[in-house]
N, C-alpha and C positions, 0 to 999 in steps of 0.2 A: 213568530215561530223562528225566523232565522234575520239575521242582522244581515245588513248589507256587506256583498263580498264580491268585490268587483277586480277585473284583469283588465287591463287596457294598455296601451302604448302610452309612454311618458310624453312623447311629441305632443303639441296642442292641447293637451289636458289641461285643467284647473288646478295649477299647483300649489295653489296659497294653504298655508296650515298654519295652526298653532301648535306651539312647541308644547303646549299644556293646555287642559280645562279642568275647572271644578266642577264635578260630577253632580248634576240635579237628577233625582230620580223624575221619570214621566210615565205616564199609564201604561201606555204603549209607544218607547219609541226605541228603535234600533240604528245602532251605530252605522256610519258608514265607513267602508273598508276600501282602499284603492293598493292593488299592487301592480308597481311596475314590473313589466313584460322583461324581466330577469331570467337567466338561466333555470329552467326546472320549475318555473311558475306559468308560463304563456299557454302550454298545452299539458294537460293530463296524464298521469300514469297509468300505464294498462293494470290489470289488476294484479298479474304476477310481481309486476315492480312494485307496487302498493305493498303488497304483503311481504316482499323480502326486505323493504326499507322500513316499514312502523313497526314502533316498539310495543311490546306486551309481556306480561309475565312469562319467566320460562317454562313455567307450566302450561301454559296454554299454546295453542295455535289458531291461527285465522285461516279460513277454508273460503273458498269464493262458491256461494251456491246458487247464484244468478247475475247476469250481465244482460247489457244492451246487445242485440237489437229485442233480447224477450222480455228485457224489462226497462221500460224508461222513465225519469223522474220520479221512482218511488217514494213515497212519503211515510206509506205505513204497511203493515203486512198482518195477515193473521193466520193460522192454521184450523181446518176444518176438521171433523172427526174423524176423517180418514186419513190425515196428515197432508192434506195437499195447501198448497199456500195460495194464499191470494193478496195480490201484491195491486195497492193503491197508487194509482199514476197520474201526477198533476201535470199533464202534458203543456195544460194552456198557462204555466207559471211562467213571469209574473201576472200577466194579461195575456188576454186573446189577440194574436196577430191580426193586424188590419185587415179585412176582408174574410175572414173566418167566416163561413154558414153555421155552425155548430159547436160547441163545447167539445174540447179535445181530450179532457179526461176520460180515465177508464179505469176497470178493475180487471187483471190479466191473473188467468189461473194457470200457476206452474206447479208441474209434478217432476218428482224425482221417480221414473220409472224404473231404475235400475238400482237403485238404495247405496247411491255411490258419493251422497252428500250434494251433488250437485243438480240443480232443477232445470233440465234441459228440454222437457216440454212446458211451450207456453201457447195459451189459448185465451183469446180476449174474451172475458166472459160478461162485460159488460161496457159499452161506450156510449158518448158522447155526454157526459157528466162534467157538471160545470165545478170547476175545481174542488174535487173530492178529496178528502182528508183521513179517511179512516173506514175500516171496515170490520164489520163481527157476524160470525158464523151464528147462523139460527135458524130453526126448521128446515133442516137441509138446503138451506139458500145461504145469503147474506144479506145483513143489513149496512147501507153504504150511508155516510154523511155528505152530500152534496148540496150543498147551501143554495135555496132556501131551504131543502127537503133532506127527511132520511128516507131513504128509499129501501124496500126488500125485492132482493132480486133472486129467482131460483132457476135453476134446469131441470125441465121436468122430462127432457127426453135422452139424457146422458150424452150430449155431444160436446159439453163443457162450455155451453153459450147459454145465458140465461133468455129462457123465453116468457117468462114472467115480470114484470117489473110492477110494482105496488107502491104508490108514494102513502106512506102511512104518519107522518108528521110532516108539518111546514112551519113556516113563519119565522125562520131563522134568518139571522141579516147577513148578505153578500156583502161583506165589507174587504178590510186588509186579507188578501189570499192567506197570510200567514198568521191571522188571527180569526179563521174562521170556525165554524162548530167541529170539533175534533175529539180522537179520544177514546171512542166506543169500547166499553167492556162491559161483560157480566158482572155485576156484584155479586157478594158472598151473601145480600140479602134478597137475592134473585129481581132484582131491577137492572135494567140496562143504563150506565150512568156515561155522559158525556160532558165533555168540556165545551164550553161556550166562547172561550178565547178573549174574555173581555168585555163581550159587546152587548149592546143593548136588545131589542126586539121582544116579540112574545112567540114561542111556540105552541103549536095546538094540533091535535090528531085530526086529521080529514075527516074522522066519523063525526066528530062533533067541532067544527072550525069556529064557533062562536064562544067555547069556552078556552080561551087565550090565556097563557100562563107568562107573566112577565119574566123576563131572564135577565133584565136589566143589572149587569155585573156579577150574574150568578152562574153556575153552572145547573144542571138538571140531570133529572133520570127519567124512567119511563119504563112502562109495559107494553112491549108490541103487540100482545094479544088483546089486549082490551082496551087501548088508547089512554091508559094515565099517563099524565105527565105532571112533574110538578119539580119547582128547583130543588136542589140536593145541598149544595155548599158555595161558599163565596167564590167567584171565581179569580185565579192568581192572574188570568187574560194572557196566558200562555199555550205552548202547542204540547199538549200530554198529560194525563192526569195518571195515578196509578194506585192501589191500595197493597198492603202488606199481607200475610196470610188471615190477620184478624178482622180485617174490613176497615182499618184505619186508614184515612184518605189522604193522599200526598199530591202536590202540584208543582209547575217550575214555570219559571217567568226567565227575560232574557238574562238578568244580571243576577235576579236572585233564584239559583236554581234548585233548590229545594225548601219546599214549605210544607207545614203541615195544616191541613183544613181540619180545624179542630171541633165543628159545630155545624151540624143540619140546620138548615134554615126552620124547619119546624119548630126547633126547639125554641129558638129565638122569637120567632112569630108569634110565640104565646105570650110573650110581655113586651107588649110595644113601647111602654116607658123606657124599655132599658135600651140604652146608646150605648153601642160597641163600637169604636172606630175599626177595628178590624176582627174577623175572627180566623185570620191566618198566621198561624206562630212560624216567626222566621228562626231555624231550628239548626240551620248550620255554624258550626263551631269556628269554622274558617271565614264567616261572614257573607253579606253579598258581595256580588261584583267579588269573588274569589280568585284568587292569582291560579292560572294555571299553567302547567309545563308543557310547550309543544315543540316540537321539532321539527316542524314547517318553516319555511321561510316567512317571517313576519311580514304583516301587510299594513300599509300604513293607513291612520284611521283620519278621516278627514273632519267627521262631527265629533267622535268622541277619542281623540286619541289619548287621554289619561286610561281608556280602556284596554288598550295593547295587553296582551298576554293575560286577560283577566274574562272571568263569564262576562259575558255581552249575546251570546245567541244560545241560551242555555233552553233546550228541547226535548223531545221523546222521553220523559222519565218513565223508568220501566222498575220493576221489582221484581229481582230474579231468586228463584226457589226451585232451580232444574234438579238439583240433587244430580250433577253430572259433573261441574266444575270443581268442586272441592267445600271444604268447609267455610274456607275465607271469603266464598263469595255467596254462598247461601244464606239469603235474608238482606243482602245489599241492596241498594238505591243504584242505578246507573242512569246517568244524565249527560246529552251530548252537548257540545259546543261547536257551531257551523263555523266560527271564524277562525278558530284556532287550530281544528281539525282532530279533537281530541273527543275520546268518551271516559268520563270521569264517575268514581266508584265512591258511595258513600254508605258507611257504616251506620246505622242506625240505632240508638239505644232508648230506653225510656228516662224522660227525664220528668219527675212530677206527673201531671196530668198530659204532659205534650212528650216530646222526644228532642233530641239532641244529635246531631248527625257529624261525623268524624270522616277525615279520611284514611284509607285501608293503608295507604302509604305516603311518607312527607315527600317533596316535589318531585312524584313522577305519576303519572295518570295511568291508568288501567288500561287505555290504548291510545297511543300517539302516532299520527299518520306524517309520513314526509310529503305528501302531496297536495299540495293547496287547493285541489280540486276535489279533495275528499271532503263531503259534506253529509257528516252523519246526522239524519234528522229523527232516526226513530231505532227501536228495539223492540224483540219479541222475545218469548220464551218457546221452544222448538217442543214437539211432542217426546223427542229424546232427550230434552234436556240442555241443546245448545243454548248459547245466546245469540240470536240472528241481529245482524246490524245492518240497518238501511241507508243506502248512499245515496242521496238524490244527484250528486256528481254533478256539478255546475261551476263555471266562473262567476256567475253573478246570481246573488241570492239576497232578493230583497224588492219589496215593492216600489213601485216608479215613485209613488208619493212620498217617500223619504229619500229621493236621491236629487240633490240639487240640479237644478238645469242645466247649469255651464255643464256639469260633471255627465248628465248624462247624457249631452248630445254628443259625447266621445265614447259612448259605451256600445256595446252588442249584448244587451239583457239575454237572448238566446242562445250565446254561448254554453256549448254543452246540452243544448235541449235534445240532442240524439244520444244521451249517455243515462246509465243508470247501473246500480249494482247492487248487490243484495251479500253480505258475507256473514259466514258461521264460524262462531268461536267455541272452541272444543277443548278437552283435555289434549295436550301433547302426544300422549301417546293415541290419539283418537277417539271416535265415537261413532258407532255403528247408527246410522239413521233410521227412523222409526215410521213405520206405516201403521199405525193402531186403527183397530177394526172397531171404532166405538160405535157408529151408525148401527149398526144390526147386534151389538151386544145385548146378552140378555141382562136383566136387573141386576143379579148379584154379582155380575163382571162390573158391569158401573158402580156397584155398593162396594165393593174390593176395592176399587180404583181410586175410592175418596182417602184411603190411605196412603196413595203414592206419596214420595218424597220430591214430585215433580207438580207444581203447582198449577200447569196447564192441564195435567191429566185429571186431578182434583176438580177444576173449574169444569173443562168439558163435561166429566161425568155428571156432575151435580144439575149442569144446565141441560142437558139430555134427559135425565131423570124427572127434572120439572115439567119439560117440555111435553114429556110424554104421557105424562100424569098417571102413571103407573101404581096404583095401589098397593100390587102385591109387593113393593120396595117397602114399604112402611115398616111392617115387623122387621125384616133386615136393617134398616137404619135404625130402628129401636135398639136392636142388639148392636152396632154398631156404637152407637152413643154410650150405652152403659158398660160395655167390653173392651171397646179398643184403647189399646196401649199408647196411641197417637193423639196428642190434643188437636192437629189441624184435623185428624179424620172425625173425630168427637165433633168438630164446630160445624164442619161440612155435615155430620149427619144431622145436627139440629136442624141448620136452614133449608135442608132438603126436605126436612120431616115439614118446615113451616111452606115451603114452597108447595107440598104435595096437601096441604090440608091435612094432614095428621098428626100434628104438634097437641100434646095433655099438657096440664096444669103439672102433670108427675114428670113430665120431660122436663119441664122448664125449672121446677124445683130440683132436680135433680142434678141439671146444669148450673143451676145458681150454687152449687155447693162444689161443682169441678174444681180440680187440683190446679187447673190452669187459668191464669186471670183473662186469658184472651177469650174462653170458652163461657167463663163467668160475664164477662162484658156482652156479648151475644146475646147470653140468656135474659140478660136486664131488658136488653132491646127488644126481643120479643114479647119479654112480661109486660111490656108498656099498654099490649093491646086486650091483656088480660086478667090485669092485678084486681081492676075493681070488680072484674066479675067473680074472682077466686080469692077467698080471703086466706087459704093456705098461699097461694103466691105473695098476697099483699104481705101478709106478715115475714114472710121468707125475705121481703124488700126490706122492709123496716127493720130487720134484723142484721143489716148487710153494712151500718153506718160504720163498722170497727173493721172493715175487709182491708187485709192488708197492704192490698195494692192500690198506689191511687189514681191509676187508670179505672180500676174498678169503681173507686169510688166517685169518681168524676162522673160516670156514667150514669150511676146509680142518683146523682144529683140530677142529673137530665130526666133521667126516666122518672123520676118522682114528682116530678112537676105536672104529669098526666094525672094524676089521683088527687082528688080534691079531701082525702083521710084530714081532720083536723091534727092528724099525728106528724105530718108531712113537713110542717114547718120547722118544728124540735128536732126533726130527724136531719133535715139541711141545715140546721145551725152545728149538729154535732159534726156534721162532715166537714164546714168550713172553719170550726176550732183547729182540725187537723190538719187543712191544706190551704190556709188563707194566703198563706206566702206565693201560691203559685195563679198566675192570674187565668188561665183558663178553668181552674177550680172556682176562682170567684165568679165569673161570669157564669159558669153551669148553674151554680147555687141561687143566683140573681135572676136567672130564666125561670127558675122555678119557684119564685116567689114573687107571684102573680098580685099579690094582695098582701096588706099588713106588714110594710115594710118597716113602717114607726113602730110595730109590737117588738119586729126582732129588734131594731135598736133599743126598744127598752130592755128587752130580755138580757142583749149581751151587757149592759151596761148596769145590769142591777147589781148588787153589793156583793154577791157572792160569786158571781161569773168569772172564772179565770181569765175569760176572755180580755176584760180591761187592766189585768194586770200588767201588761206589757204592752207599750207603744212601737210597733214594728211599720215598715212601709206597706208590707201587703196586709196588715190591719186598718191600718187608716184608710187605704183605698178602697178596704171594703165598705167602712164605714162611710167615706164619702159617697160610694156610688148608692148604698142604702137611702141617704139622706137625699140625693139625688132623686131616686125613686118617690120619696115622699113630698117634693117639691114639686115634682111633675104632675100630682094631683090636682093641683092649680087649688087646694082648700085651705080656707084660713085656719081650722081648726087640727090641719096636720103639722101644717107650719108652724103654729103655737107650740104645740107638743113639742117639735124638734127644738124650737127655740129656748124652752126652758129646758130642755136637757142641757144645751150647750151652755146658756147660762149659768149653770150647778157650778161654784164657785170649786168645789171639792173633785171637780172633772180634771184630769191632766190636761193641759193645755193640746196637747197634739190632738186630743178628740174632738176638743171644742171646736177647732179651727177645720178638722177632717167634717166634722156636721155641717158646720156654717158653708164652707165651700161647697159640699155636695149639696145644701139647699139652695144656694144661688147657681149651680149647673143646673139643678131641675127647674126651678123659674126661669131660667132663660129660654127656655125649650117651650113656655107654653105659653107666653106672654101674660104674667099674673096681672089680673086685674081685681081681685077682692078688696084691694086696699088694705090698710093697716088698723090696728086698733090700739089704745092707749099701753096695753100688756105689751103687745111686740115690740113699740115704739122705746118703750121703755127697757125692753131688753138687749135691743140692739144698741140704743145709745149708752148703755151700761159697760157694754163691751167696746164701743169707738172709744172711751174715756179711759181703756185701759193702758198701761205703758207697754205692753206686750204688741210691738209694730205686729206681728201675724198676725193674731188674734186682729187686731185692729180693721188689716186688711180684708181678713176674711169676713168679718161683720159690714165693712164698706160695701161689700158685694153684695149682700143680701139686704144691704140699704136700698142701695140702688134698685134690686129687682121688685124691693115690696112699693117701692113710689116715696120713699123717706131722702129728700136732698136738701132740706133746708137745716140739717141740724147743724148747730152750733159746735157740736164736739166732733163732727165730720170736716169743717173748717178747719178748726185747731189742730186736728191730726194731720192733715196734709202741710199746714203748716210748720208744725214741729219736724216734717218729713224732709222739706225743704233744707233747715236749718242742720239735718243730723246726718244727712244724706251727704251734705259738703265738710262735716267735721272731722278733719284726720285723726282726732284723739281717740274717735269710736274705732270699734274692731270692722276688721272688712264685715263680718258675718251682719253685724248691726247695721252698716252702711248699706248692704245689697237689701236688708229686709226693707229699709227705708227709700229704696229703689222702687220695690216693688209696690210700694203702698202709692208713690206717684204716679205709675201707671194707670191708677184709678183717676185721676184728677184731670182738670181740665187742662187746655194748652197753657192758658194764662198762668196757673198754679204751678205747672212741671217745668216746662218747655224750658225755660234759662237754667234750669238745675241740671238737668237731664243734659242739654248741650254741654254744660260744663263739664261733667262727668265723662263725657267721649271724649274728651283729651287725652291725649298720651302722657299727659302729666300723672294721671290718675292711672290706680291700679288696673291690669288688664281685665280682671273679675268688674270691676264696677264700669270700664269703659264698655264692654259688651253689653251687661245687663242694663243700662241706662240707654244703649242703642235699641235692644228689644223693647223697652218698657216707651221710648217715644214713637216708636210705631204701632203702639196700642193707643197713641190719643187720636182722636178722630178729627183731626183738623186739617184744612187744606195747608196750613203754614207748615205743617211739619216736614214736607218733604223739601221745600227751599232751604229750611233751615239745616238739615239735615247733610244736603247736598253743600251746602256752604264750606264745610269744614273736610271735604273729601280727602284733599291731599294732606291733612293733616293726620289722618287716622289710623290707628293700628289695621294688619289685615283682616281680624276677625270682625273688627268695627265695619271694615268696608261691606265684609259679606252681609251684615246685618242691615245696614243703608240701601244697600243695591237692591235686596228682596223686598224691603220697603218701597223704593223707587218703581219697581218694576209690578210689585202687587197692585198699585192702583193706578188706574188709566190716567186718572186726574194728574197724576205726576211724571206720565210718558213724556210730557212737553217739557219740563224742567231738564231731563236726561238728555234729548234727543237737542234741545237747544244747546246744552253745555259742549256737546258733540261737534255740533256745527258752528260755535264760536271756538273750539279748540282750547278751550276751559278745561275739556278730557280729554285725553286721548283714549281710542276705541282699544287699544291692546290692554289698557290698565283696568278696563271694566272685566276684562276676562270672560265674557259672555259665553256660556256652552250653547248648544242648538236650540233648546229649548227656552232659553230665556233670550236668544236672538229673536226668535218666532213671535215671544211676546209682543215685540216692538213691530215685527213685519206682518204677522198675520192677526194679531188679536187685540190692536189698537182701534185708533180712528182711523178714516180715510187719509185725515191731513199727516198723522204720524206716520203710518204705515208707508206713505210716498218720500216724506223725509226721510225715514230710517232706512229704505232703499236707495237712497242715493249716497246714504254712508258705508252701507256693508250689505252683502249680500247673505243667502241661505246657506252659502260654504263658507270656510274660514276666510278671515281678513288677513292680510300681509300688508307691513309697511313697507319692506323692501322686494315688493312683488317682480319688478325687473331683475333683482339680483338672482331671487329665486328661480326665475322662471330661465333665466340663462345658463345657471351652473347644472339644475337639477337633470336634464336632459343629457347633458354631457359629462356626469360624473355616476349616473344611474347603472351605465352599461359597462364601467371599467372592474376590472378584476381587480379586488383590493388585496395587499398585504399586512397581515394583523402585527406581523413583527415590526415593521415600520411604523403601522398604526399607533401601536403603543410608545414609540418614539414623539409622533406629534402630540398623543394625549399627555404625556409627561411635560410636553414645552407649553401646550393651548391650555390644557383642561385640568391637570392636576392641584393647580394653585385654589382649585375650588370644586372641586368633586372627586368623588371616592368612586374607585372603580377596582375591584378586587382590594389588596393589598396596596394599592397606589393611591396616592392623593390626599386633599384635605377635605374635610367636610363643611364647607361652606353653603354650596348649592346644593340642588338636588343628589341622592346617592342613585349612581348610575349601574348598580349590579343588575338590574332588570331591565338594561337599555336592550341586550338582544330580544326582548320581546316587540321593540318597536321596528316599524318598516324603515327600510332606506331613507324614503323620500321624508317621511317623520322626523327621523333623526338629522338628515341634512339640514331640511327647513330650520329645526331648533340651532342648527349653528350659524345660518346664513341670517335670520330673521328672529332675535331673542326677545324682540318687543312686540310680535306678533300678538300674544296672549300671555300674559306675566300671572305668572303664579302669585296671588298676594303676598305669602310669605318669604318671595322672593323677589321682591321688588326694593329697590336702592331709598334709604330715607337719609335726610340729613337734619340731624339736630344740633340745635343752636345753644348754648348753655347762658345761662344769667353774665358770666364772666367773659362771654364773647368767645368760646372757643367752638370751632365748626368741626363735628364730628358724620362721617358717614359709613355707610353699612346697611347689611340687612338685619331686619331684628330676630335675633337668635334667643333672645329668652327676654324674658319679662318676671318680674316678682312685683310684691305690692309697692315696694321700695326705690327700684331701679329698672333700667332698661339696657341689655346689652345689644352692643352691633357690631357683626362680623363683616371681615372686609376678605381679599385674597390674602392665601396663604395663611389664612384662619387666625389672623392678626386681630383682636376684640378691644372694644373699650366699653366700661359700663359707666352709666351716669347715674347718679340719684334722681330721682322725680324732682324733688324739690329744689335742684339745680337747673331745670330744664324751661328755657325761656318757648322754643318752640321746636316743635317736632314737624315737618315736611318731608312729600316725595315731589320728584318729578314727572312720577308716573313711568319712568323708567326700569328695566330691569338693571341687577350688577352686571350681567354680562355684558359686555360691550358688542356693539355691531362693527362688522367689517373684519371679523376675524378671518375671513377666507383672502384677504391681501396677502400678496407674499408667498401664498400656499399655491402650487399647482393642481389641477383637478386629480391629479394620481394621488397627491396627499389626503385630499379629503377623500377619497375613496378607500386609502389604508386605514385612515382615523375611523372610517363606517365599519370597515372588516373588523376592527379591533373591539368597538362597541358592541358588536353584535355576536363577539365569541361569549359562550357560559364562562360566567368567571365566578362560580361557586365558593 
């Protein structure tokens, strides 16, 4: 949920920090943030001050809805049918204090008795909860996630305190408090959905504890009445999930703030041979770890300084359709980031079978706070349409597991444990609070509310109708379905009918022809259960393959997979011919093709099928996946049929390669054991003798999979590849093809050639390809051979070699030994937190001990004494930006650009304002603590004896360009290079602080931290 955000005194703190790190993804890894106690950060702002200094659209305003002591450490809120607010308080965050006898978490019932927008009445509804994370009103009470349980609480005597407590489900892991089960909400399809947080575990209903459902890496859904529980979607591992008005599921994670979860697990489970790396679509057009525009004081990041000013604590994803803030906000998703104290808005639009998310405005956030203690963790839409914002309001937000021990000793992780706020965002002109009386409302009132522009009202009305099971609502819903002009009303009517058991084939068929694609999608989902019993419904589905909407065709592909009608495969192929370039569409069709993949291949490559006339990336990938399904059956007859197809000489080469690669993929998953017959061997060897290397490479993969290893054609192909890869007269494309082939050879066949291609005298593309290829050779000699040339390698090659060395425990000895012998400097490895922990935590006992003697879990510093001396003395000084500009022009402008000043040699500093003061100062004082590979200083020796130094600024197949301070550069032809190597140091020299006063450095920092748009 939250990345680490710390406030501590500078003196005595662990102050070693790298100037930059190369980011590597981790499943659940959160950044470490430390802010020195400068003015405005050591204490929190009062709500009034926060509101006055926060930045939000001029058409909106922020109001305080609740604050401490009425609410403390809130992490989620929800409104019941009477408009009362339930606030989940994680008061034992991040861990229960020593000596506490029972958990401290609780749910508080908040009421706005005078309807002025402020919830002044607070009653402890339920307490003694372990790390509660979310709440959902249900049956006049609430469901609460409090791992390992999901608990139902109800107040039966009207005193505002729960007197019924019933555990409904259990088995959920009690893990990192930021990633426990969370995110309860009532789904459009009448299931309750929850996020798992990326954990393992097995959930179960207490009514049937023997029926456990594994939720390893999966989110889940359940029916609290019946005890049904099942997995729902692949988990993002984050805090918060949300759906739009049509039931499309979205999730968030720390750095990847919005993702579309495209496939419910039931669709993929029916085809166990289908391998899909991930069912989550990355939809942000501003990418993962997107830049954020904070206005709070930047905080130093010890574990991931490169994430400064970017998403690293994304959580609380919320869909807004409240109908009160204006059209530019309706239909948007909002997500918070607790590190940079902002709320971010994404506008989502269809993109084939998935979506694309874009910013509403460039270079400005929906809401940005100046208070560093402002920790927005969640949001909710209120009954009146306001957007409510949950502020946990703490100085430290992180699980202790992710705090390096030396840093943790200096912290008070409980700072702010008596605070918490809930804010209300409304139009500038104001918004009257609402006290809906849905609990006692008649069926007609609730049905009418399904047409409300406010999604909270629609969802609540549907939930109440389904809970009551009042059949008198069925004709009212049928009329709404057929007559309402609101597509949202029609889709809610459809699902409410389903929840009441009142759905009929006629309802479904009518909805399948609805004008709005969102209604048609829902109708398809409902049709899955009745298509085999209703021929008219089945005929309607089979007639929708040319639907004008890609999302509808996507859902149709999924829904048809439950029908064994022999016409279904042809219908699926008709859909894929239209949508093959969209990955989700390909997966959807493949999930439904549970049998007959080789027949589908034959149909697509029949003489008159238009599919085969154009080779595209999407078509080739679909063919490869079809062939993989064929190979995964582990049946010789199917493989022979596919090989015959691949061997057709009149088939375009791209198709032949895709079939072979797919076969090899499928065979590798099943450990093929049926051997090969003469016909198979002849087909493979015929392709191995081809002059087209990509075809040979693909055929060689199949040969290895079926056990053909003694082919003379194979040996000849690898021999040719060693010569062609080094042949400078061949095109770069041809040489890269040969490198791919060499990756399939043995160490003795390929290593010397690949090592030669990794040298900077070669084209950069060849260097990188060779480095990746040598990493595929399963031989213990590769590690030592690759490491031997480290200081000659280009930055991109270093990255590949480092991945190789860290990726195999057998190579950790080589790396640690090189550091111990000072053959490598730690800073030039530029290890991030995850990479350090591979050696510190996940290696042999000997390596862990030796690595710990070289570096710790916190950042490393070569000049720690200088850093420790200067930081406490500079951090508290008030800097003068005008004088700092003079220092920048003198010290930095030779290599860095800031605004319109300087020369672009080193990193651009226009975003320096997003980095903390300590981070920037440490970068100046210790430039070699961790060196970005692209800013390492190289020495090139030419065959004539010339010595040229600088960073590698550009590479072409023919030359290398090195740049020095002031932008001076030299280009050297590769064929003139004798040697390229580095001493492992940054181009930026150490000792820049010499001759500078502490005030001079403070002034320079003040200039760097200004916004220079």
